[in-house]
C-alpha beads as a LAMMPS data file, in Angstrom:
LAMMPS data file: protein, C-alpha beads

271 atoms
270 bonds

1 atom types
1 bond types

-500.0 500.0 xlo xhi
-500.0 500.0 ylo yhi
-500.0 500.0 zlo zhi

Masses

1 110.0

Atoms # bond

1 1 1 -16.208 -275.831 -331.651
2 1 1 -14.919 -274.475 -328.314
3 1 1 -11.446 -273.037 -328.347
4 1 1 -8.806 -274.908 -326.335
5 1 1 -6.840 -273.199 -323.679
6 1 1 -3.681 -271.478 -324.901
7 1 1 -1.635 -268.463 -324.162
8 1 1 -3.318 -265.093 -324.907
9 1 1 -4.337 -264.967 -328.379
10 1 1 -2.852 -262.924 -331.032
11 1 1 -5.289 -260.197 -331.248
12 1 1 -6.147 -257.738 -334.391
13 1 1 -8.594 -255.113 -334.137
14 1 1 -10.120 -253.819 -337.429
15 1 1 -11.238 -250.195 -337.488
16 1 1 -12.169 -247.671 -339.926
17 1 1 -15.280 -245.592 -341.181
18 1 1 -18.462 -247.412 -342.424
19 1 1 -18.164 -248.217 -345.892
20 1 1 -14.270 -248.630 -346.274
21 1 1 -14.378 -252.311 -346.366
22 1 1 -13.586 -252.882 -342.624
23 1 1 -16.012 -256.206 -342.518
24 1 1 -14.456 -257.410 -345.720
25 1 1 -10.849 -257.176 -344.212
26 1 1 -12.093 -258.832 -340.990
27 1 1 -13.414 -261.744 -342.745
28 1 1 -10.518 -261.997 -344.946
29 1 1 -8.222 -262.141 -341.656
30 1 1 -10.350 -264.633 -340.153
31 1 1 -10.085 -266.773 -343.453
32 1 1 -6.379 -266.446 -343.466
33 1 1 -5.669 -266.745 -339.755
34 1 1 -7.160 -270.204 -339.408
35 1 1 -3.738 -271.649 -340.515
36 1 1 -2.685 -271.004 -336.894
37 1 1 -5.676 -272.813 -335.396
38 1 1 -9.087 -271.909 -334.383
39 1 1 -10.091 -268.175 -334.739
40 1 1 -12.439 -266.176 -332.414
41 1 1 -14.053 -263.584 -334.654
42 1 1 -16.077 -260.761 -332.789
43 1 1 -18.384 -258.573 -334.617
44 1 1 -18.385 -255.359 -332.368
45 1 1 -20.023 -253.505 -334.951
46 1 1 -23.606 -252.634 -334.049
47 1 1 -24.428 -252.976 -337.862
48 1 1 -23.450 -256.706 -337.617
49 1 1 -22.289 -257.724 -341.023
50 1 1 -19.620 -259.887 -340.199
51 1 1 -21.836 -263.266 -340.114
52 1 1 -22.880 -262.636 -343.683
53 1 1 -19.347 -261.866 -344.834
54 1 1 -18.174 -265.275 -343.117
55 1 1 -21.408 -267.061 -344.271
56 1 1 -22.845 -267.868 -340.944
57 1 1 -26.463 -267.382 -339.284
58 1 1 -25.968 -265.468 -336.238
59 1 1 -27.957 -266.392 -333.289
60 1 1 -28.944 -264.094 -330.401
61 1 1 -26.372 -261.455 -329.835
62 1 1 -24.579 -260.815 -326.508
63 1 1 -26.387 -257.592 -326.230
64 1 1 -29.765 -259.500 -326.626
65 1 1 -28.967 -262.175 -324.037
66 1 1 -27.838 -259.675 -321.627
67 1 1 -31.099 -257.879 -321.696
68 1 1 -33.101 -261.069 -321.166
69 1 1 -31.081 -262.008 -318.265
70 1 1 -31.480 -258.522 -316.682
71 1 1 -35.221 -258.695 -317.354
72 1 1 -35.437 -262.099 -315.847
73 1 1 -33.576 -261.036 -312.719
74 1 1 -36.035 -258.089 -312.155
75 1 1 -39.005 -260.449 -312.448
76 1 1 -38.025 -263.425 -310.430
77 1 1 -39.046 -263.878 -306.945
78 1 1 -36.745 -266.801 -306.048
79 1 1 -33.024 -266.571 -305.612
80 1 1 -30.847 -267.715 -308.448
81 1 1 -27.731 -269.665 -307.323
82 1 1 -25.689 -268.170 -310.090
83 1 1 -22.709 -265.833 -309.566
84 1 1 -22.207 -262.747 -311.820
85 1 1 -19.251 -264.417 -313.565
86 1 1 -21.353 -267.540 -314.197
87 1 1 -24.063 -265.507 -315.707
88 1 1 -21.468 -263.594 -317.886
89 1 1 -19.940 -267.010 -319.109
90 1 1 -23.376 -268.340 -319.995
91 1 1 -24.096 -265.304 -321.957
92 1 1 -21.072 -265.708 -323.834
93 1 1 -21.480 -269.393 -324.583
94 1 1 -25.108 -269.069 -325.440
95 1 1 -24.185 -266.429 -328.112
96 1 1 -21.299 -268.138 -329.709
97 1 1 -21.750 -269.355 -333.338
98 1 1 -19.592 -272.453 -334.053
99 1 1 -18.084 -273.227 -337.272
100 1 1 -15.487 -275.736 -338.444
101 1 1 -12.314 -273.637 -337.896
102 1 1 -13.709 -270.285 -336.322
103 1 1 -16.296 -269.201 -333.607
104 1 1 -18.379 -265.970 -333.974
105 1 1 -19.615 -263.736 -331.268
106 1 1 -21.888 -260.772 -332.283
107 1 1 -22.064 -258.121 -329.750
108 1 1 -25.156 -256.354 -331.049
109 1 1 -26.722 -253.498 -329.066
110 1 1 -27.936 -253.031 -325.517
111 1 1 -29.935 -251.072 -323.032
112 1 1 -32.220 -249.624 -325.699
113 1 1 -31.935 -248.315 -329.252
114 1 1 -28.635 -246.300 -329.846
115 1 1 -26.942 -247.175 -326.644
116 1 1 -23.868 -249.322 -326.995
117 1 1 -22.017 -248.648 -323.432
118 1 1 -23.063 -251.827 -321.643
119 1 1 -22.159 -253.997 -324.821
120 1 1 -18.793 -252.457 -324.913
121 1 1 -18.153 -253.230 -321.209
122 1 1 -19.157 -256.678 -321.885
123 1 1 -16.638 -256.743 -324.945
124 1 1 -13.895 -255.861 -322.691
125 1 1 -14.725 -258.766 -320.496
126 1 1 -15.029 -261.115 -323.372
127 1 1 -11.599 -259.948 -324.710
128 1 1 -10.179 -260.516 -321.200
129 1 1 -11.552 -263.803 -320.557
130 1 1 -11.807 -265.585 -323.977
131 1 1 -8.661 -264.513 -325.834
132 1 1 -6.749 -267.132 -323.874
133 1 1 -8.798 -269.833 -325.519
134 1 1 -7.964 -269.069 -329.272
135 1 1 -4.464 -268.699 -331.156
136 1 1 -6.139 -265.775 -332.901
137 1 1 -8.816 -263.179 -332.151
138 1 1 -10.185 -261.021 -334.796
139 1 1 -12.410 -258.112 -333.784
140 1 1 -14.616 -256.160 -336.554
141 1 1 -14.880 -252.893 -334.379
142 1 1 -17.721 -250.421 -334.527
143 1 1 -17.160 -247.562 -336.997
144 1 1 -15.667 -244.142 -335.988
145 1 1 -13.755 -243.809 -332.758
146 1 1 -15.981 -244.618 -329.930
147 1 1 -14.267 -247.840 -329.348
148 1 1 -11.075 -246.267 -328.628
149 1 1 -12.533 -243.550 -326.607
150 1 1 -14.194 -246.075 -324.259
151 1 1 -10.743 -248.089 -324.227
152 1 1 -12.499 -251.370 -325.127
153 1 1 -9.601 -252.148 -327.376
154 1 1 -6.709 -251.773 -325.353
155 1 1 -3.714 -254.029 -325.096
156 1 1 -4.020 -255.448 -328.530
157 1 1 -1.347 -256.854 -330.985
158 1 1 -2.388 -255.028 -334.032
159 1 1 -4.836 -252.167 -334.864
160 1 1 -5.540 -252.303 -338.498
161 1 1 -7.198 -249.141 -339.656
162 1 1 -8.910 -249.593 -343.020
163 1 1 -9.605 -246.602 -345.112
164 1 1 -10.736 -245.826 -348.679
165 1 1 -8.365 -243.980 -351.159
166 1 1 -9.314 -240.626 -350.235
167 1 1 -7.586 -237.752 -348.328
168 1 1 -10.710 -237.564 -345.878
169 1 1 -10.181 -241.333 -345.107
170 1 1 -6.376 -240.969 -344.397
171 1 1 -7.197 -238.042 -342.142
172 1 1 -9.460 -240.211 -340.045
173 1 1 -6.567 -242.580 -339.759
174 1 1 -4.503 -240.229 -338.472
175 1 1 -7.082 -239.088 -335.850
176 1 1 -7.340 -242.761 -334.820
177 1 1 -3.723 -242.979 -334.234
178 1 1 -3.561 -239.850 -332.479
179 1 1 -6.457 -240.689 -330.311
180 1 1 -4.866 -243.981 -329.430
181 1 1 -1.631 -242.476 -328.403
182 1 1 -3.695 -239.644 -326.252
183 1 1 -5.206 -242.446 -324.204
184 1 1 -2.397 -244.523 -323.959
185 1 1 -3.979 -247.382 -325.644
186 1 1 -1.362 -250.186 -325.865
187 1 1 -1.180 -251.508 -329.458
188 1 1 2.004 -253.184 -330.390
189 1 1 1.499 -252.256 -333.889
190 1 1 -1.029 -249.691 -335.840
191 1 1 -1.104 -250.084 -339.374
192 1 1 -3.314 -248.535 -342.183
193 1 1 -4.620 -250.545 -345.051
194 1 1 -6.057 -248.479 -348.051
195 1 1 -8.939 -250.517 -349.776
196 1 1 -10.121 -250.170 -353.294
197 1 1 -7.003 -248.492 -354.671
198 1 1 -6.461 -248.135 -358.456
199 1 1 -3.054 -247.516 -360.350
200 1 1 -3.714 -243.938 -360.296
201 1 1 -4.739 -243.595 -356.610
202 1 1 -2.031 -245.613 -355.145
203 1 1 0.816 -243.137 -355.417
204 1 1 -1.408 -240.519 -354.079
205 1 1 -2.185 -242.618 -350.978
206 1 1 1.382 -243.416 -350.425
207 1 1 2.206 -239.714 -350.489
208 1 1 -0.601 -238.933 -348.220
209 1 1 0.509 -241.599 -345.614
210 1 1 4.031 -240.047 -345.605
211 1 1 2.829 -236.738 -345.059
212 1 1 0.548 -237.754 -342.075
213 1 1 3.141 -239.999 -340.666
214 1 1 1.113 -243.139 -340.946
215 1 1 2.575 -246.779 -341.198
216 1 1 0.990 -248.501 -344.140
217 1 1 0.347 -252.300 -343.994
218 1 1 -0.401 -252.017 -347.763
219 1 1 -3.297 -251.693 -350.441
220 1 1 -6.203 -253.850 -351.629
221 1 1 -7.034 -253.053 -355.086
222 1 1 -10.468 -252.387 -356.426
223 1 1 -11.770 -255.763 -357.342
224 1 1 -15.040 -256.246 -359.509
225 1 1 -15.088 -259.685 -358.143
226 1 1 -15.602 -258.495 -354.580
227 1 1 -18.243 -256.028 -355.612
228 1 1 -20.273 -258.734 -357.294
229 1 1 -19.673 -261.127 -354.315
230 1 1 -21.149 -258.348 -351.978
231 1 1 -24.030 -257.500 -354.175
232 1 1 -25.027 -261.255 -354.027
233 1 1 -24.629 -261.482 -350.419
234 1 1 -21.785 -264.293 -350.775
235 1 1 -19.286 -264.944 -347.908
236 1 1 -15.496 -264.514 -348.474
237 1 1 -15.011 -268.254 -349.093
238 1 1 -16.412 -267.873 -352.467
239 1 1 -13.941 -265.318 -353.614
240 1 1 -11.434 -266.923 -355.875
241 1 1 -8.000 -267.462 -354.693
242 1 1 -6.493 -266.007 -357.963
243 1 1 -8.661 -263.008 -357.649
244 1 1 -7.103 -259.516 -357.242
245 1 1 -8.024 -258.920 -353.774
246 1 1 -7.249 -262.600 -352.579
247 1 1 -3.742 -262.356 -353.883
248 1 1 -3.133 -258.927 -352.500
249 1 1 -4.243 -260.139 -348.922
250 1 1 -2.162 -262.935 -348.876
251 1 1 0.958 -260.795 -349.279
252 1 1 -0.427 -258.174 -346.721
253 1 1 -1.082 -260.616 -344.073
254 1 1 2.282 -262.351 -344.222
255 1 1 3.163 -259.370 -342.041
256 1 1 0.865 -260.682 -339.307
257 1 1 2.857 -263.868 -339.266
258 1 1 6.042 -261.960 -338.519
259 1 1 4.409 -259.868 -335.747
260 1 1 3.132 -263.145 -334.330
261 1 1 6.464 -264.630 -334.467
262 1 1 8.014 -261.610 -332.631
263 1 1 5.362 -261.891 -329.888
264 1 1 6.175 -265.524 -329.327
265 1 1 9.826 -264.861 -329.035
266 1 1 9.265 -262.045 -326.483
267 1 1 7.068 -264.511 -324.632
268 1 1 9.574 -267.335 -324.492
269 1 1 12.211 -264.658 -323.373
270 1 1 10.131 -263.397 -320.727
271 1 1 9.537 -266.590 -318.945

Bonds

1 1 1 2
2 1 2 3
3 1 3 4
4 1 4 5
5 1 5 6
6 1 6 7
7 1 7 8
8 1 8 9
9 1 9 10
10 1 10 11
11 1 11 12
12 1 12 13
13 1 13 14
14 1 14 15
15 1 15 16
16 1 16 17
17 1 17 18
18 1 18 19
19 1 19 20
20 1 20 21
21 1 21 22
22 1 22 23
23 1 23 24
24 1 24 25
25 1 25 26
26 1 26 27
27 1 27 28
28 1 28 29
29 1 29 30
30 1 30 31
31 1 31 32
32 1 32 33
33 1 33 34
34 1 34 35
35 1 35 36
36 1 36 37
37 1 37 38
38 1 38 39
39 1 39 40
40 1 40 41
41 1 41 42
42 1 42 43
43 1 43 44
44 1 44 45
45 1 45 46
46 1 46 47
47 1 47 48
48 1 48 49
49 1 49 50
50 1 50 51
51 1 51 52
52 1 52 53
53 1 53 54
54 1 54 55
55 1 55 56
56 1 56 57
57 1 57 58
58 1 58 59
59 1 59 60
60 1 60 61
61 1 61 62
62 1 62 63
63 1 63 64
64 1 64 65
65 1 65 66
66 1 66 67
67 1 67 68
68 1 68 69
69 1 69 70
70 1 70 71
71 1 71 72
72 1 72 73
73 1 73 74
74 1 74 75
75 1 75 76
76 1 76 77
77 1 77 78
78 1 78 79
79 1 79 80
80 1 80 81
81 1 81 82
82 1 82 83
83 1 83 84
84 1 84 85
85 1 85 86
86 1 86 87
87 1 87 88
88 1 88 89
89 1 89 90
90 1 90 91
91 1 91 92
92 1 92 93
93 1 93 94
94 1 94 95
95 1 95 96
96 1 96 97
97 1 97 98
98 1 98 99
99 1 99 100
100 1 100 101
101 1 101 102
102 1 102 103
103 1 103 104
104 1 104 105
105 1 105 106
106 1 106 107
107 1 107 108
108 1 108 109
109 1 109 110
110 1 110 111
111 1 111 112
112 1 112 113
113 1 113 114
114 1 114 115
115 1 115 116
116 1 116 117
117 1 117 118
118 1 118 119
119 1 119 120
120 1 120 121
121 1 121 122
122 1 122 123
123 1 123 124
124 1 124 125
125 1 125 126
126 1 126 127
127 1 127 128
128 1 128 129
129 1 129 130
130 1 130 131
131 1 131 132
132 1 132 133
133 1 133 134
134 1 134 135
135 1 135 136
136 1 136 137
137 1 137 138
138 1 138 139
139 1 139 140
140 1 140 141
141 1 141 142
142 1 142 143
143 1 143 144
144 1 144 145
145 1 145 146
146 1 146 147
147 1 147 148
148 1 148 149
149 1 149 150
150 1 150 151
151 1 151 152
152 1 152 153
153 1 153 154
154 1 154 155
155 1 155 156
156 1 156 157
157 1 157 158
158 1 158 159
159 1 159 160
160 1 160 161
161 1 161 162
162 1 162 163
163 1 163 164
164 1 164 165
165 1 165 166
166 1 166 167
167 1 167 168
168 1 168 169
169 1 169 170
170 1 170 171
171 1 171 172
172 1 172 173
173 1 173 174
174 1 174 175
175 1 175 176
176 1 176 177
177 1 177 178
178 1 178 179
179 1 179 180
180 1 180 181
181 1 181 182
182 1 182 183
183 1 183 184
184 1 184 185
185 1 185 186
186 1 186 187
187 1 187 188
188 1 188 189
189 1 189 190
190 1 190 191
191 1 191 192
192 1 192 193
193 1 193 194
194 1 194 195
195 1 195 196
196 1 196 197
197 1 197 198
198 1 198 199
199 1 199 200
200 1 200 201
201 1 201 202
202 1 202 203
203 1 203 204
204 1 204 205
205 1 205 206
206 1 206 207
207 1 207 208
208 1 208 209
209 1 209 210
210 1 210 211
211 1 211 212
212 1 212 213
213 1 213 214
214 1 214 215
215 1 215 216
216 1 216 217
217 1 217 218
218 1 218 219
219 1 219 220
220 1 220 221
221 1 221 222
222 1 222 223
223 1 223 224
224 1 224 225
225 1 225 226
226 1 226 227
227 1 227 228
228 1 228 229
229 1 229 230
230 1 230 231
231 1 231 232
232 1 232 233
233 1 233 234
234 1 234 235
235 1 235 236
236 1 236 237
237 1 237 238
238 1 238 239
239 1 239 240
240 1 240 241
241 1 241 242
242 1 242 243
243 1 243 244
244 1 244 245
245 1 245 246
246 1 246 247
247 1 247 248
248 1 248 249
249 1 249 250
250 1 250 251
251 1 251 252
252 1 252 253
253 1 253 254
254 1 254 255
255 1 255 256
256 1 256 257
257 1 257 258
258 1 258 259
259 1 259 260
260 1 260 261
261 1 261 262
262 1 262 263
263 1 263 264
264 1 264 265
265 1 265 266
266 1 266 267
267 1 267 268
268 1 268 269
269 1 269 270
270 1 270 271
């Protein structure tokens, strides 16, 4: 399923440390945002866990295809009548995994083990060129702060920082917010979502967020059903709607609809 041309998609970047539930939240957002039409999901984390969370088999990554094209160009003797933009578009389309109501791009790595610079550059191009084709774009970003320091996630509607219910996690969220401000990264909204909370940790995290000046989207509770689902390698589609996390997510993501509506109103007013 290829996305149909629309105005620039509503773009959500999900950030956070590894192990906080960042990919789970990304998959839940894809599941939820299908209500607005086809979603482009981008797995920009080199660990590439989003395909499993969405229950699809990933094909060649964008990074792998880029390296194949580069290797071919160095070996060829004839002139290939293909522009750089055409090669870029072909790389993207060959990497696209098409599902019923979402498409998935897995960025992967490039230019040798441990290097992610070229793939991040391609990611910026994909966001610029493909976001207009989908009502919603959800990006599961790499762990840590590198995606912000390289400014590959600029000009997004929402950055959602996922953290575990710890003081260290909230400190990381504060650093993400500070770095985004220092680099003048243009997010309309930056929220923190605290995952795996319990009745005892929730008030502690609320106080911690107030002290650090962080805007909370809300909380996802610790849910044994999610832990079992992950242990069995099952996708988010198999989580029961009546489960603790699914019920909490439905309420939290309603805020995304409000922000989307605000964006639409501004867009109409600006015409």
